C-alpha positions as MATLAB code, in Angstrom:
seq = 'XXXXXXXXXXXXXXXXXXXXXXXXXXXXXXXXXXXXXXXXXXXXXXXXXXXXXXXXXXXXXXXXXXXXXXXXXXXXXXXXXXXXXXXXXXXXXXXXXXXXXXXXXXXXXXXXXXXXXXXXXXXXXXXXXXXXXXXXXXXXXXXXXXXXXXXXXXXXXXXXXXXXXXXXXXXXXXXXXXXXXXXXXXXXXXXXXXXXXXXXXXXXXXXXXXXXXXXXXXXXXXXXXXXXXXXXXXXXXXXXXXXXXXXXXXXXXXXXXXXXXXXXXXXXXXXXXXXXXXXXXXXXXXXXXXXXXXXXXXXXXXXXXXXXXXXXXXXXXXXXXXXXXXXXXXXXXXXXXXXXXXXXXXXXXXXXXXXXXXXXXXXXXXXXXXXXXXXXXXXXXXXXXXXXXXXXXXXXXXXXXXXXXXXXXX';
ca = [
    -206.558   72.567  -21.655;
    -207.990   69.136  -21.867;
    -205.833   66.601  -19.728;
    -205.670   63.014  -20.575;
    -206.042   61.629  -17.045;
    -206.361   57.941  -17.475;
    -206.316   55.253  -20.213;
    -207.463   51.768  -19.305;
    -206.437   49.466  -22.127;
    -206.560   45.790  -23.366;
    -209.498   44.948  -21.042;
    -211.197   41.682  -21.876;
    -214.483   43.476  -21.539;
    -215.728   47.081  -20.862;
    -219.399   47.378  -19.726;
    -220.763   50.650  -20.751;
    -224.291   50.309  -19.271;
    -227.674   49.074  -20.362;
    -228.021   48.156  -23.896;
    -230.594   49.007  -26.469;
    -231.015   45.567  -28.100;
    -229.248   43.599  -25.408;
    -229.100   43.651  -21.551;
    -225.600   45.352  -21.710;
    -223.732   47.488  -24.064;
    -220.183   46.274  -23.858;
    -216.914   45.976  -25.805;
    -214.376   43.232  -25.909;
    -210.560   43.764  -26.210;
    -211.325   47.332  -25.254;
    -210.046   50.541  -23.888;
    -211.491   53.589  -21.955;
    -209.963   57.011  -22.155;
    -210.558   59.683  -19.447;
    -210.099   63.474  -19.954;
    -210.747   65.952  -17.228;
    -212.365   63.299  -14.996;
    -214.957   62.225  -17.538;
    -215.129   59.359  -20.080;
    -213.864   60.656  -23.434;
    -214.226   57.398  -25.476;
    -214.690   53.683  -25.097;
    -214.068   51.159  -27.772;
    -211.622   48.646  -29.238;
    -208.113   49.074  -27.733;
    -206.200   49.864  -30.954;
    -208.699   52.542  -32.028;
    -208.718   54.190  -28.509;
    -205.089   54.203  -27.833;
    -204.459   55.554  -31.441;
    -206.448   58.652  -30.491;
    -205.485   58.721  -26.817;
    -201.914   57.460  -26.669;
    -201.092   55.507  -23.479;
    -197.788   57.433  -23.009;
    -199.769   60.660  -22.902;
    -201.952   59.652  -19.796;
    -201.228   60.492  -16.267;
    -202.382   56.945  -15.332;
    -202.118   54.033  -17.842;
    -203.794   50.815  -16.588;
    -203.285   47.530  -18.330;
    -206.460   45.633  -17.829;
    -205.468   42.542  -19.743;
    -207.795   39.594  -18.467;
    -209.822   41.995  -16.585;
    -213.496   43.423  -16.862;
    -214.281   47.068  -16.495;
    -217.582   48.083  -15.175;
    -219.335   51.345  -13.993;
    -218.740   52.017  -10.277;
    -221.561   50.697   -8.122;
    -224.332   53.065   -6.931;
    -225.503   51.959   -3.582;
    -228.991   53.611   -3.412;
    -230.180   52.519    0.019;
    -228.084   52.407    3.221;
    -228.267   53.291    6.884;
    -224.481   53.360    7.104;
    -224.052   56.002    9.880;
    -224.619   54.397   13.296;
    -223.078   53.533   16.496;
    -222.940   50.443   18.812;
    -223.182   46.730   17.870;
    -226.170   44.419   17.308;
    -224.469   41.215   16.393;
    -226.216   39.496   19.375;
    -229.420   40.236   17.718;
    -228.286   38.341   14.582;
    -227.698   35.345   16.867;
    -231.080   35.823   18.457;
    -232.852   35.753   15.092;
    -231.091   32.566   14.204;
    -232.413   31.188   17.578;
    -235.961   32.019   16.424;
    -236.767   35.587   17.565;
    -238.168   37.774   14.865;
    -237.399   41.442   14.103;
    -240.651   42.721   15.587;
    -240.174   40.939   18.858;
    -236.635   42.278   19.208;
    -237.822   45.814   18.508;
    -240.630   45.431   21.083;
    -238.127   44.479   23.663;
    -236.132   47.610   23.101;
    -233.762   46.301   20.520;
    -233.418   46.824   16.829;
    -233.630   50.491   15.664;
    -234.378   51.916   19.091;
    -231.221   50.385   20.425;
    -229.142   51.983   17.758;
    -230.913   55.327   18.456;
    -229.670   55.209   22.177;
    -226.169   54.549   20.931;
    -226.210   57.336   18.359;
    -227.702   59.837   20.755;
    -224.729   59.037   23.147;
    -222.088   59.278   20.610;
    -220.098   62.411   19.743;
    -220.078   63.688   16.032;
    -216.347   62.914   15.896;
    -217.128   59.249   17.095;
    -219.871   58.883   14.449;
    -217.646   60.219   11.667;
    -214.943   57.851   12.864;
    -217.423   54.950   12.627;
    -218.694   56.032    9.204;
    -215.369   56.732    7.266;
    -214.050   52.989    7.622;
    -217.432   51.677    6.267;
    -217.015   54.076    3.229;
    -213.409   52.695    2.839;
    -214.842   49.166    2.676;
    -217.600   50.171    0.176;
    -214.968   51.935   -2.013;
    -212.684   48.872   -2.001;
    -215.665   46.804   -3.077;
    -216.377   49.157   -6.061;
    -218.945   51.480   -4.704;
    -218.404   55.021   -5.898;
    -221.864   56.694   -4.922;
    -223.722   55.791   -1.860;
    -226.897   57.073   -0.214;
    -226.878   57.432    3.535;
    -229.952   58.076    5.676;
    -230.413   59.688    9.045;
    -232.970   58.043   11.256;
    -231.095   56.910   14.322;
    -231.773   60.091   16.145;
    -235.460   60.442   16.198;
    -235.121   63.991   17.781;
    -234.273   67.246   15.994;
    -230.873   67.683   17.557;
    -229.521   64.170   16.753;
    -231.152   64.113   13.298;
    -229.337   67.261   12.380;
    -226.074   65.914   13.917;
    -226.286   62.855   11.706;
    -226.840   64.930    8.539;
    -223.958   67.111    9.428;
    -221.741   64.006    9.889;
    -222.961   62.637    6.511;
    -221.943   65.939    4.919;
    -218.616   65.873    6.455;
    -217.985   62.309    5.256;
    -218.934   63.376    1.720;
    -216.359   66.265    2.028;
    -213.643   63.924    3.282;
    -214.108   60.691    1.347;
    -213.678   59.942   -2.441;
    -217.160   58.274   -2.549;
    -220.042   60.719   -3.452;
    -222.221   60.466   -0.409;
    -225.995   61.295   -0.851;
    -227.779   62.364    2.257;
    -231.372   61.336    3.123;
    -233.428   62.663    6.067;
    -235.309   59.785    7.570;
    -236.681   61.050   10.925;
    -239.629   58.679   10.103;
    -237.527   55.597   10.608;
    -239.235   54.507   13.885;
    -241.284   55.874   16.694;
    -239.177   56.937   19.641;
    -239.857   55.329   22.861;
    -240.901   58.555   24.493;
    -243.756   59.226   21.930;
    -246.508   57.780   19.800;
    -246.604   57.713   16.058;
    -249.106   60.556   15.681;
    -247.437   62.940   18.157;
    -244.078   62.199   16.690;
    -245.374   62.754   13.100;
    -246.549   66.134   14.346;
    -243.071   66.893   15.679;
    -241.269   65.854   12.537;
    -243.447   68.186   10.488;
    -243.488   71.240   12.895;
    -239.931   70.869   14.325;
    -237.596   68.534   12.436;
    -238.312   69.331    8.847;
    -237.997   73.082    9.035;
    -234.708   72.637   10.809;
    -233.510   70.127    8.201;
    -234.483   72.468    5.357;
    -232.584   75.384    7.124;
    -229.506   73.150    7.394;
    -229.666   72.523    3.733;
    -227.854   69.066    3.701;
    -230.653   66.502    2.974;
    -231.746   65.863   -0.485;
    -234.425   63.277    0.118;
    -237.015   62.545    2.777;
    -237.787   58.950    3.431;
    -240.352   57.218    5.663;
    -240.930   53.731    6.949;
    -244.479   53.101    5.999;
    -245.094   49.828    7.819;
    -247.577   48.210   10.298;
    -246.874   49.450   13.856;
    -244.579   52.161   12.532;
    -246.085   54.893   10.261;
    -249.430   54.533    8.586;
    -249.999   55.557    5.003;
    -251.579   58.836    6.099;
    -248.864   59.664    8.507;
    -246.354   58.833    5.877;
    -248.163   61.028    3.393;
    -248.183   63.990    5.850;
    -244.425   63.632    6.484;
    -243.610   63.447    2.716;
    -245.953   66.257    1.865;
    -244.103   68.434    4.500;
    -240.830   67.278    3.068;
    -241.770   68.276   -0.462;
    -242.914   71.741    0.843;
    -239.204   72.097    2.170;
    -237.711   70.976   -1.174;
    -237.022   67.244   -0.223;
    -237.781   64.536   -2.862;
    -239.739   61.647   -1.296;
    -238.618   58.065   -0.860;
    -240.663   55.362    0.739;
    -239.788   52.074    2.697;
    -242.691   50.052    1.455;
    -244.392   46.702    1.766;
    -241.410   45.101    3.656;
    -243.226   43.045    6.322;
    -246.824   43.482    5.183;
    -248.573   45.045    2.245;
    -249.806   48.249    3.797;
    -249.917   50.770    0.804;
    -246.540   52.318    0.810;
    -245.818   51.488   -2.784;
    -249.157   53.116   -3.895;
    -248.241   56.124   -1.744;
    -244.863   56.250   -3.463;
    -246.524   56.351   -6.842;
    -249.031   59.007   -5.828;
    -246.162   61.178   -4.476;
    -243.991   60.668   -7.528;
    -241.181   59.475   -5.167;
    -237.698   58.862   -6.519;
    -237.968   55.227   -5.125;
    -239.912   52.635   -3.295;
    -237.691   50.368   -1.329;
    -237.896   46.722   -0.031;
    -241.215   45.658   -1.735;
    -241.245   42.133   -0.574;
    -245.024   42.094   -0.364;
    -245.788   44.273   -3.417;
    -248.291   42.957   -5.839;
    -249.254   43.497   -9.466;
    -251.192   46.578   -8.799;
    -248.128   48.013   -6.990;
    -245.810   47.245   -9.643;
    -248.024   48.704  -12.260;
    -248.483   51.969  -10.233;
    -244.805   52.407   -9.643;
    -243.951   51.760  -13.332;
    -246.599   54.252  -14.563;
    -245.350   56.829  -12.113;
    -241.760   56.477  -13.058;
    -240.773   55.397   -9.424;
    -237.748   53.111   -9.231;
    -238.163   49.918   -7.241;
    -235.174   49.463   -4.917;
    -234.625   45.732   -4.163;
    -232.624   44.780   -1.063;
    -231.704   41.063   -1.165;
    -229.301   41.394    1.727;
    -232.184   42.271    4.021;
    -234.113   39.189    3.091;
    -230.976   37.233    3.454;
    -230.125   38.563    7.027;
    -233.819   38.249    8.177;
    -234.299   34.783    6.623;
    -237.244   36.193    4.859;
    -238.576   35.724    1.264;
    -236.949   37.819   -1.474;
    -238.749   40.421   -3.473;
    -240.079   39.300   -6.778;
    -237.474   40.866   -9.060;
    -238.551   39.034  -12.157;
    -242.174   40.399  -11.888;
    -240.769   43.942  -11.844;
    -238.469   43.319  -14.711;
    -241.185   41.668  -16.758;
    -243.276   44.754  -16.283;
    -240.729   46.642  -18.220;
    -239.432   48.814  -15.455;
    -235.833   49.583  -14.354;
    -235.015   48.159  -10.892;
    -232.282   48.970   -8.472;
    -230.361   46.692   -6.197;
    -228.757   48.141   -2.989;
    -227.069   46.738    0.114;
    -229.247   48.261    2.820;
    -226.226   48.360    4.933;
    -227.158   48.902    8.622;
    -226.627   47.187   11.942;
    -229.329   44.721   11.048;
    -227.872   43.950    7.595;
    -224.230   44.228    8.059;
    -222.813   44.101    4.507;
    -221.145   46.902    2.658;
    -220.551   44.851   -0.559;
    -222.562   45.616   -3.625;
    -220.960   42.478   -5.111;
    -222.602   40.380   -2.531;
    -225.923   42.121   -3.088;
    -225.712   41.372   -6.760;
    -224.805   37.704   -6.127;
    -227.996   37.445   -3.914;
    -229.978   39.302   -6.488;
    -229.014   36.529   -9.024;
    -229.394   33.512   -6.684;
    -232.196   34.646   -4.434;
    -234.281   36.930   -6.911;
    -233.584   35.218  -10.156;
    -231.970   38.133  -11.896;
    -229.251   37.497  -14.560;
    -225.862   38.707  -13.935;
    -226.255   41.538  -16.603;
    -229.742   42.519  -15.100;
    -228.179   42.710  -11.652;
    -225.236   44.597  -12.716;
    -227.478   47.278  -14.390;
    -229.582   47.329  -11.212;
    -226.500   47.964   -9.076;
    -225.227   50.842  -11.316;
    -227.742   52.494  -13.693;
    -230.628   51.462  -11.453;
    -229.181   52.847   -8.268;
    -228.489   56.125  -10.120;
    -232.139   56.347  -11.271;
    -233.284   55.739   -7.526;
    -231.067   58.685   -6.474;
    -232.260   60.912   -9.360;
    -228.645   60.752  -10.907;
    -229.294   58.793  -13.968;
    -227.537   61.376  -16.174;
    -224.682   61.791  -13.746;
    -223.283   58.349  -12.823;
    -224.142   54.690  -13.278;
    -222.731   54.193  -16.788;
    -219.475   54.692  -18.612;
    -220.977   56.410  -21.573;
    -219.016   59.320  -23.127;
    -219.225   62.444  -21.142;
    -220.164   60.713  -17.784;
    -217.901   60.933  -14.774;
    -215.253   58.193  -14.986;
    -216.363   56.263  -11.866;
    -215.004   52.806  -12.616;
    -214.471   49.516  -10.952;
    -212.054   47.081  -12.589;
    -212.575   43.464  -11.805;
    -209.841   40.912  -11.592;
    -211.813   38.601  -13.987;
    -212.595   38.371  -17.646;
    -216.258   39.151  -17.433;
    -218.817   40.984  -15.208;
    -220.383   37.520  -14.642;
    -217.702   36.926  -12.047;
    -219.184   39.576   -9.723;
    -221.897   37.289   -8.649;
    -220.191   34.043   -9.781;
    -217.305   34.431   -7.313;
    -219.578   35.322   -4.412;
    -217.978   35.884   -1.027;
    -214.771   37.237   -2.556;
    -214.156   40.867   -3.592;
    -213.344   40.633   -7.304;
    -212.580   44.539   -7.513;
    -208.912   45.187   -8.044;
    -208.969   48.902   -8.936;
    -211.321   51.732   -8.417;
    -211.322   55.077  -10.327;
    -213.148   58.024   -9.037;
    -213.335   60.779  -11.695;
    -210.681   58.866  -13.573;
    -208.201   58.850  -10.654;
    -207.282   55.694   -8.969;
    -208.265   55.483   -5.346;
    -208.034   52.736   -2.818;
    -210.127   51.628    0.253;
    -208.311   53.787    2.482;
    -207.575   56.578    0.060;
    -209.056   59.719    1.654;
];
């Protein structure tokens, strides 16, 4: 029997998703009905509430003066970690760069030490409050990478904790194996690449948690050829490739992502026209991370160039100890101010674009009929207030599968 879960009515605006003839398909003075956890109908309030009476709904939400948007899909985070690196933020402000900090034993390797020393329960206790914050800021799907273990045992532990978080929290958590996040202090890149291929990936595949395999293709980290070997091995074990590409220098990671048919190529601060063309032709989603540029004081990726080439881009937070923001609203504000995107383009990038980057374009990221009712209700009359009212969380209500949830609602 079909159950009328929720009716959201009298909204100033409901954003459905990307438009055909306009950046957004949206309705004004609108309502949304949810049956069995999925969007049953969106349209004018009078029309929708005639067919789906408010009094018949388990949850009736008066959204007068508010905007309703798809829940955010944060398609790139390193949200599972231990320890604190706030002092490195201060050091960067004092003139040190990221590579210098890494060479001194800080950066990723510092977090690796902390994660190796933490128990699984401690790691989970660290992650769940971050997910609470993400949910309170409107994120309903998030990708979380491993990569702070850099040995088989700890990488598997991280993936297990990510799975436990997915089981315990309303947010859909998408697990990515990223053993190729850095070269451990006790090894060199070539030997560690061999260990990932010969030891880590078979164990990751047997565990069966990870969906993607990511690699940091970067100068002084993993070469293009080493990255290709890891991704090839990941594909042999059923893992879809992703690539951290062209963040600090243009090394060739974007071209590799295109060659491999990756789900996404991420960062792309130094990608050029050839890279953009290759990614577009291969159907690889560019994931742009303006919060990373902001936290590093670096130049932003050229979002306009990617958009003008006709591709769909994603915007994500890159939440990690070096980019400590769980807010997709802030990432969208930076995408507008720092990367020149319009509010509509940035909203699509943070919802539908993120879903594409996680191979979930038909499963989340829009409010079209039949899609899961993952919804953020903004306490403002327009989606433009997400970037316009930067520094403030404009999300008042979040629905996951049509059910109201809150930031601590496990």
